[in-house]
C-alpha positions, 0 to 999 in steps of 0.5 A: 272973135274967138267964136267966129274963128272956131265956127269958121274952122268947124265948117272946113273940118270933116268929121273923123270918118277917114277918106270917103268918095263923094260924087260931083253933083252936076246940077249944083256945080259949074265950070264957067270961063270968060275972055276979053273979046276985042276989048269990048266985052268979056263973054262967058261960057259954061260947061254943062256936062260935068262929072267926077269924084272927090276923095275927101279925107279929114286931112284935106291935104290927103284928099283928091279930085278928078273931074271930066267936062264934055266939050260938047256940053259948052253953052254960051247962050249964043248957038253959033258961038257954041258951034264955033267953040266945039269946032276944030277951030277951037276946042275940037270936040270931035277929036278931043271930046273931054277936058279932064283935071286930076289933082296931084296935091292939095295944100290947105291955107288960111281962112279955108283956102286951098291950093289944088295942083293937078294935071289939066288935059285939054285939046290933046295937051296936059299941063300942071295947073294950080287952082286957088280954091276955097272950102265952102262947107263940109257937112255930114248929116246927123245920122252919118249916112251922107257927107256933102261938100262944096268948094269954089276955085279959080284959075287963069289959063293961057289957051295957047298953052293948050294949042287953042290959038285962033284969033290972036291978038284980038281975042285974048289968050287968057281965060279966067275960069271959075269953078264951083263944085258940090259933091255928096256921098252915095245915098244923099 
């Protein structure tokens, strides 16, 4: 048991390199959300245009994250629904082309857990939200040339808080958002 705890701890401990900026890898990252649709199904949508940076410190509480999602990058596998979600009826990509998140505080908890507080801006509204996160892995390559990191997070959002109000009460207000992010330093 002692070795299991030590090995888990080593996965979430960054080598003593100080703060380093990592770029989010859009090919290995995803922001996916789901909602209750009239009580019958829980459809999902994925933002396929994601960019941003992690400023990663060996003390994770001193780290930060900044992410931008292009609203027109939404994909549900139903083209008509994609068009509807980016229209003025819902997210209004013409007026509000991006969704952004900028962390204001990161707290490390037990078992690689994180509480990531930050400002989420969507549909012209900015709200403080708290993501329940988890460190998947942080690793520096043996030659010390690149750092790679992976994190998952989840948050439940009320879309009405951001002015996205269509089709209540049949389509739920609550969105469940799952985030998985891979990031790496330049040269990896």
